[in-house]
C-alpha positions as CSV (number, residue, x, y, z in Angstrom):
1,M,-0.7,-9.7,43.6
2,S,-4.6,-7.8,42.9
3,A,-7.3,-9.7,43.7
4,F,-8.3,-9.7,39.9
5,H,-4.7,-11.3,39.4
6,D,-5.8,-13.8,41.0
7,L,-8.4,-15.3,39.3
8,T,-8.5,-18.0,36.8
9,L,-11.1,-18.1,34.1
10,H,-12.2,-21.0,31.9
11,G,-10.5,-20.4,28.7
12,L,-12.9,-20.5,25.5
13,D,-9.9,-23.1,24.8
14,G,-11.1,-25.4,27.2
15,K,-7.5,-24.4,29.7
16,D,-6.7,-23.0,31.6
17,L,-7.3,-19.0,32.8
18,P,-5.2,-17.8,34.3
19,L,-5.1,-13.9,35.3
20,A,-1.8,-14.0,36.7
21,P,0.4,-13.7,33.6
22,L,-1.9,-10.1,33.0
23,K,-0.8,-8.3,36.1
24,G,2.2,-5.5,34.8
25,K,-0.5,-5.3,32.0
26,V,-2.8,-2.3,31.3
27,V,-6.2,-4.7,30.2
28,L,-9.1,-4.1,28.4
29,V,-11.5,-6.8,29.6
30,V,-15.1,-7.2,27.6
31,N,-18.2,-8.9,27.6
32,V,-18.5,-10.0,23.9
33,A,-21.4,-11.0,22.4
34,S,-21.7,-13.2,18.6
35,K,-25.5,-12.1,17.6
36,C,-25.6,-8.7,18.7
37,G,-26.0,-5.6,16.8
38,L,-22.5,-4.3,18.7
39,T,-20.0,-7.7,17.3
40,P,-18.5,-5.6,15.0
41,Q,-16.4,-4.3,17.5
42,Y,-14.7,-7.4,17.7
43,A,-13.0,-5.8,15.1
44,G,-11.9,-2.1,16.8
45,L,-11.2,-4.3,19.8
46,E,-8.4,-7.1,17.6
47,K,-7.0,-3.5,16.4
48,L,-6.3,-2.0,20.0
49,Y,-4.8,-5.2,20.7
50,Q,-2.4,-5.5,18.1
51,Q,-1.6,-1.6,18.5
52,Y,-1.6,-1.8,21.6
53,R,0.2,-4.9,22.6
54,D,4.3,-4.8,22.4
55,R,3.6,-1.5,24.9
56,G,1.8,-4.0,27.3
57,F,-1.7,-4.0,26.8
58,V,-4.3,-7.0,26.5
59,V,-7.8,-6.9,25.6
60,L,-9.5,-9.8,27.4
61,G,-12.9,-11.1,25.9
62,L,-15.5,-13.6,27.6
63,P,-18.8,-13.8,26.1
64,C,-21.7,-13.6,27.7
65,N,-25.2,-14.9,26.7
66,Q,-27.1,-12.4,29.7
67,F,-29.0,-9.9,26.8
68,A,-31.5,-11.6,24.6
69,G,-29.3,-14.8,24.0
70,Q,-27.5,-13.3,22.1
71,E,-24.3,-15.8,22.5
72,P,-26.0,-18.7,21.8
73,G,-22.8,-21.0,21.2
74,S,-20.5,-23.4,22.1
75,E,-17.5,-22.6,23.3
76,A,-16.5,-24.0,19.4
77,E,-18.2,-22.1,17.9
78,I,-17.4,-18.8,19.5
79,Q,-14.0,-19.5,18.8
80,S,-14.4,-19.9,15.8
81,F,-17.0,-17.3,14.8
82,C,-14.2,-15.0,16.5
83,S,-11.7,-15.9,14.1
84,L,-13.0,-16.8,11.4
85,N,-14.6,-13.0,11.1
86,Y,-12.6,-10.9,13.2
87,G,-9.6,-12.7,13.0
88,V,-9.5,-12.1,17.0
89,S,-6.5,-13.5,18.5
90,F,-6.8,-11.5,21.9
91,P,-7.6,-14.2,25.4
92,M,-11.5,-14.8,25.9
93,S,-12.6,-16.9,28.5
94,G,-15.9,-19.4,28.5
95,K,-19.2,-18.1,28.0
96,L,-20.1,-15.8,31.5
97,D,-22.5,-14.4,33.8
98,V,-22.6,-10.9,34.5
99,N,-25.3,-10.7,36.4
100,G,-27.4,-11.3,39.3
101,S,-27.4,-14.1,41.7
102,E,-24.2,-16.1,38.9
103,R,-22.6,-13.1,38.6
104,H,-18.5,-14.4,38.0
105,P,-16.9,-13.9,40.7
106,L,-14.1,-11.2,37.9
107,Y,-17.8,-9.6,37.2
108,R,-18.2,-9.2,40.9
109,L,-15.2,-7.5,40.8
110,L,-15.1,-5.5,38.3
111,A,-19.2,-4.0,39.1
112,G,-20.0,-5.3,42.4
113,E,-20.4,-4.0,45.9
114,G,-17.7,-2.0,46.7
115,A,-16.5,-2.0,43.5
116,E,-15.1,1.2,41.9
117,F,-18.1,0.9,39.3
118,P,-20.6,-0.4,40.7
119,G,-24.2,-1.8,39.1
120,D,-24.5,-4.5,37.1
121,I,-23.3,-4.9,33.0
122,T,-26.5,-3.7,30.5
123,W,-25.3,-4.9,27.4
124,N,-23.0,-6.8,25.7
125,F,-19.6,-5.2,24.7
126,E,-19.2,-3.2,28.4
127,K,-15.7,-2.0,28.9
128,F,-13.5,-1.9,31.6
129,L,-9.8,-0.6,31.6
130,L,-8.1,-2.1,34.9
131,A,-4.5,-0.8,35.4
132,P,-1.0,-2.6,35.9
133,D,-1.7,-3.4,39.1
134,G,-5.6,-4.9,38.7
135,R,-7.1,-1.8,39.5
136,V,-10.4,-0.2,37.5
137,L,-9.2,2.9,36.2
138,H,-12.1,3.7,33.8
139,R,-15.9,1.8,32.9
140,F,-17.3,2.2,29.6
141,S,-20.9,1.9,28.2
142,P,-21.3,-0.8,25.2
143,R,-21.9,2.3,22.9
144,T,-18.5,3.7,23.4
145,T,-16.7,2.0,20.3
146,P,-13.2,0.2,20.2
147,E,-11.7,3.5,17.7
148,D,-13.6,6.3,20.9
149,P,-11.1,9.0,21.2
150,A,-11.9,8.5,25.1
151,L,-11.1,5.4,24.9
152,I,-8.0,5.3,23.1
153,Q,-6.6,8.5,25.1
154,A,-7.3,5.6,29.0
155,I,-5.1,3.4,27.4
156,E,-2.3,5.4,25.9
157,K,-2.2,7.0,29.5
158,A,-2.9,4.0,31.6
159,L,0.6,2.5,29.4
160,G,2.7,5.3,30.5
């Protein structure tokens, strides 16, 4: 198993969110926020999840409040917001740090020293596409929308 699949996150619902069940799936990891100009990307992320999940694709949403305080709510408020406004059904973690000294181990793996695509996360909705074995295949900027042809092409290629 990869280091990615060894991790267990704190789920938005308060339960453990182990990543081991994602082994063998293509995963799009996205740091998200509810009060950001890019928040409407939730709709496109849910659409991608619905479109490709039967082929082994998962979106993993990771709320983060490190960019201009744009994810201020509690976990219950975030869950309610995502469900009511965007019908989000993909797995989501509780809030975590993507940069700095408290950077979550997942983000140390994705963007830390020695990573395939190292460097601080620049803003909400930065995306990492992972292969079924947990390797990082691509890193996409926050402005890359879920509808972007380059992202869709990368997902389809990873799914085979």
